Legacy VTK file of the C-alpha trace (Angstrom):
# vtk DataFile Version 3.0
C-alpha trace
ASCII
DATASET POLYDATA
POINTS 63 float
-13.656 40.144 74.910
-15.730 43.249 75.468
-18.886 44.107 73.563
-18.596 47.569 72.033
-22.149 48.173 70.842
-24.215 50.627 72.833
-27.636 50.546 71.174
-29.575 47.404 70.317
-32.401 47.817 67.802
-35.335 45.488 67.413
-37.904 46.334 64.751
-40.657 44.880 62.591
-40.873 45.606 58.882
-44.022 46.415 56.939
-43.830 43.034 55.194
-43.480 41.159 58.490
-39.676 41.087 58.485
-37.823 41.169 61.785
-34.809 43.462 62.160
-32.273 43.018 64.953
-29.058 45.027 64.861
-26.706 47.046 67.031
-25.000 50.425 66.729
-21.971 51.907 68.461
-23.120 55.514 68.749
-26.119 57.792 68.347
-25.090 59.043 64.911
-24.880 55.485 63.566
-28.289 54.763 65.146
-29.900 57.779 63.451
-28.350 56.840 60.086
-29.661 53.261 60.326
-33.176 54.468 61.162
-33.098 57.034 58.322
-31.906 54.402 55.822
-34.593 51.884 56.833
-37.486 54.143 57.864
-39.600 53.381 54.774
-39.411 49.636 55.468
-40.141 49.775 59.218
-43.306 49.955 61.298
-42.203 52.837 63.517
-44.632 51.882 66.322
-42.814 48.539 66.654
-39.312 50.059 66.826
-37.538 49.293 70.122
-34.145 50.750 70.983
-32.231 49.616 74.064
-29.391 51.757 75.416
-27.012 49.327 77.116
-25.173 52.143 78.943
-28.278 53.618 80.573
-28.360 53.534 84.358
-30.669 50.705 85.587
-32.464 53.113 87.933
-33.258 55.456 85.032
-34.530 52.507 82.994
-36.989 51.715 85.775
-38.114 55.338 86.195
-38.633 55.901 82.462
-40.768 52.770 81.989
-43.643 53.401 79.584
-46.782 51.336 79.151
LINES 1 64
63 0 1 2 3 4 5 6 7 8 9 10 11 12 13 14 15 16 17 18 19 20 21 22 23 24 25 26 27 28 29 30 31 32 33 34 35 36 37 38 39 40 41 42 43 44 45 46 47 48 49 50 51 52 53 54 55 56 57 58 59 60 61 62
């Protein structure tokens, strides 16, 4: 069985909640962020693109 989600979201809420979800496309990702933006600490938002080339992941590494 194949996994169909492309984006994996890991976030921390303002009340200490932990959010972990997945989205199939960029539009769904933007909608989820817009719906939950008031509850999230935006500095702690991490989005992983599972279809991104591993070489590009390494080159775009941020500290």
